[in-house]
Each structure stands twice: as C-alpha cells, then as structure tokens.
C-alpha positions, 0 to 999 in steps of 0.5 A: 528511403533507400536500402542503405539509409533503411539499414543505417536507420535500422541499426540506430533504432536498435542502438536507441532501444538497447540503450533504453533497455539499459536505462529502464532496469528490471526490478523484483517488483513483486517484492518491492511494491505493494500492489492493490488487493487481488494482485496475482503473482505474475501481476507485472506481466499481466497489468496493462498500465490502463489505470482502470483501478487508479480511476475507481478507487474511492479513497485515492490509495492507487497510484501508477509508478513513473519511468524511474521505476524501470519496466515497472513504469505505469503499473499500479502501486500503493504507497501505504505511508501516503494512503492505505487500502481500505478493502472496500466493499466488492473491491472496485478495483478488482472488478475494474481490472480488465486483464486478470492482473487483479484476480476477480475471485478476490471477493472478501477480506479473507481472500486478500493477501498484499503483505504484512505490517511490522512495527519499527521503533517501539519507543516512539509509539505514542500508545507505548509512551502513554501520550495522546494524539496531538494536532501536529502529529496528524496535521497531514492527514487533516490537511489532505484534500477530500473528494467524497463522503468516505474520505471525509468520514476517515478525516473526522475520525482522525480529527475527533482522536486528537488530545485522545489516546492514540489507537488509530492503528487499531481503530481504523484497521479494516480487518479489525482486531484479528489483525491488529489489537493493543496489548499490555506489555510486561512493563504495563504499557499499551502497544499494537500487536500485529496478528495473523489476520493481517493482510498488509493493507497499509492503513495502520502505516498511513494513520500511524502519527509516529510513522514506525509502521511499515508494510512488507509486500507479499509476505505471510505472517508466519514468514515475518512473526515466529511462534514463541 
C-alpha cells in the first residue's frame, strides 16, 4: 500500500469508527440496568464482557446486553421480570468475575445492594384482591425449561401454590421477611410491604403473577420510601 492509499484508508476507517460511535450511544447504565450482586459503581468500565458470571449462575438469571444497548453491549445484567437473582450461597457469579466488576468482598446477602423493589398497581395484586393463584397466571414460570435441581425446586414451589392464596413474592424472597412481608391494610386486605432490607434481587418481580412489582437499580430504601 503506497502513501496515498494508506492516507485514504486511514480517513475512511476513521469515518467508519466515528459513525459506529454515533450508532452506539452512551448510556447511563449504572441507573438503567440491574447488574449482578456485588456490582461496583464503575461496573461498566471494569466489566470485560467475558460472560463468566453468566456461565456459573445456577438459576440462569444473568444475561449479556446486545449491540442495541450501545457501549453497554456485552456487559452482564439481570432482567427481573424474566428471572430474578436468588442470591446463591458463595455468590458464584462474584467468584467467577476476573476483573473486579463484581466485588469479591461480597460474601453475604447484607453486602448486596442491587436496587429496591416497588409496587405498581396495587389494585391488581392478587393478595390485595383476596384471589388465589391460578394456573394461567404462573404458566410462563411453570413452562420454563429447567437445567438443575434448584430450578426444579423453584418450579415445584410455584406449582404447589396454584389454587392457594398468593404470597409468592414473600415466600420466595431469598432475603426473607426483613425485605418483604404481608401486611394488613386499613380496609382489611393483605398487601406486600417492601422493607428496609430489600436488596433489589428481583425475585418478587419475577414470581408476581400480576407483574406489578418492578426493581429500581442502584437505589437504597430511604431514597424511594420516605418515613411517615
């Protein structure tokens, strides 16, 4: 390649690179995406997109963002309405992370802060309406393909609750009643109550038949819920 062709090639390549930058917009991913437990504040800068956390997750909760997500492409995230994080013993995703994007000091549930759960349309809550869980409401979860005993046990728990009062968000929360519990409202109905120890794992969002629970990433309880 002579000098003239080299310069022309360089200009074209720079133009392509600039155009690709325009096609891959920057995102404030720290706020937009629910990251695996132990994710550090500069997660996106440290994640090397190796997918090791995806490989070791026993519940298949973790996925990788695709090219449509701009510069976040290839980084790991959790979509809680599809599959929450069950906060496994020893946090295999954290141990598998080679770059420090997931903090290896995360060894207990109390070390985790993924976000906070919030309730949407309370009037659609089965517990609030005093309605039992029906087969159609949990069919998506019951039909999900399973790969190990943990996933099978989860599916069996959900299956056994069909035709019973709905308390899946409370029953399956890996943190326990310090994070979510049923409370009696003034009108005598039951309603899930998000508490201070919620870590935003997303299990409640996954298993809610009415799909009225969502997770706000990287927020603390007192940033969403005001006293009084």
